[in-house]
N, C-alpha and C positions, 0 to 999 in steps of 0.2 A: 459664770460665763459672761453675763451682761457687764460685770465689773471689768473683766478683761477687755471686752470690746470697747467700752467707754474709755478705759485707760489708753488703749491703742489709738483711738480717735483723738483724744486730747494730746497725746504725744505727737501725732501727725500734725495737728493744728499748730502746736508750738513750733515744730520744725519748719512748717511752711511759713509761719510768721517770721522766724529767724532767717530762713532762706531769702525771702523777699527783701528783708532789711539789708542783709549782706549783699545780695545781688544788686540792689539799688546803689550801694556804696561802690561796688566794683564798676558798674555802668557809669557812674558819675566820674570816677577816676579816669576811665578809658575815654569818655567823651572829652574831658579836659585835655588829656595828653595827646590824643590822636585826631582831634577835630581837623577835617579836611584831608586826612591821611588814613581813612578807614581801611584801605586796601592793604595796609601794613599790619593790621591786627590779626593775631593768631593766639591760640592758647599758649603756645610755647613762648611767644614774645611777652605775653601778659605775665606768665610765670616768671620770666626773667626780670620783668619790671617789679615783681614782688606784690602785685595787687591781690593775690590770694593768701598772703601770709596772715596767720593768726585768725582765720575764720573757722567757725564751728560747723557750718553746713556745706562748705566746699573744701575738700581735702586734696592736696597734691599727692598723686600716686604715680610715680614715674613721670610720664609725659602727659598725664590726664588729670582732669579735675573731676572728682567724684562728688556727686550731690547727695545730700540727705534732706528730705526723705527720698527714697526710691533707689538710690545707688547708681543712677545713670551718669553718663559722661557728658559734662557741659561742653558745648561747642559754640564757637562764634566765628562768623564770616562776614565780610563786607557784603552789603545787599543794596537793593534799589527800592526806594519808595517812589521818588519822582525822577531821579537821575542816577546814573551809575555811581556806586560807592557812596551814596549820600546817607547811608544808615548801616547799622550792624544787625545781623540776625543772630539772636541768642537762642539756642535750642536747649530746652530744659526737658530731657527725656526721662522715661520710667517713673513718672509721678503717680502716686496712688490716686484713686478716684477722688478721695476727699480733698486732695490738694488742687485739683484742676480749677474749679470755679474760684477758689481763693487766690490763686496765682493770676488768673484772668482779671479778677476784680482789682488786684493790686496794681496792674499795669494798664488798665483801660484808659487812663488819662495820659500816660507818658509814652505808650507805644503807638507808632503810626499805623501798625498793622499787627494783628494777632491771628495765628493759625493754631487750632487744636486738633490733633490727630488728622491732619491733612485738610481740615475744613476751615476756611477763612471765616472768623467770627467777628472780625473788625477789619473792614477794608480801608484803604488809604482815604483819608478825608471823612470817614464815616464814624459811626458809634458802634460799640459792642452790641451784638445781638445775643443776649444770654440764652435764648431758645435754641441756638445752634451749638452750644457747648455740650458735647456728648462725650462723657468720660466713662469708660467701662473696662473691665478686665484687669484693673490695677496697674496698668503700665501705659501711661499716657504721655504724649509729647506735646509741649507747648512751645511754639516759636514766636518770639517777640522781636519785632522789627522796630528799632529805636534809632532815631536820627541824633 
C-alpha cells in the first residue's frame, strides 16, 4: 500500500511540475500576443491561436482545456490588479492537495495576486503568506492573476 501511495504522489509531483512549465509557456505566449488587449482573451480564442497544441498536461476537449493533474477545466478571463483589464485571471481548478502548495510556489514571483479556494494568499503588492494556503478534499482551485 505504501508503494502505491508513494507512486501516486510522485506521479502527481511530476504532473504538477510539467503543468507549471507548460502553463508558464502558455502565459508567456498570451502576454506577448495580447498585451494591452486582455479583454479579448478567451479559451476559444487561445485554442484558435494554437497555444495549447502539443501539450501533455492541457488537453483540448471540444471547447474546453482539461488539466492534468485533477481533470479540471482551465479558464482565463481579463481581470484587474490596479486598473480594468490590466491582467488575466487563470483559474486552475480540481487540483489535488499535493499540487496546491507547489503551484503557489511556482507563481509566487510572477503572479500579482493568488487566491486558493477563495482565500487571498498573495494580495496585490504583497508577498505570499504560505500559512493561508489551505488545501483539502482533493479538489482545490488556484486563481493566478498575472499582468
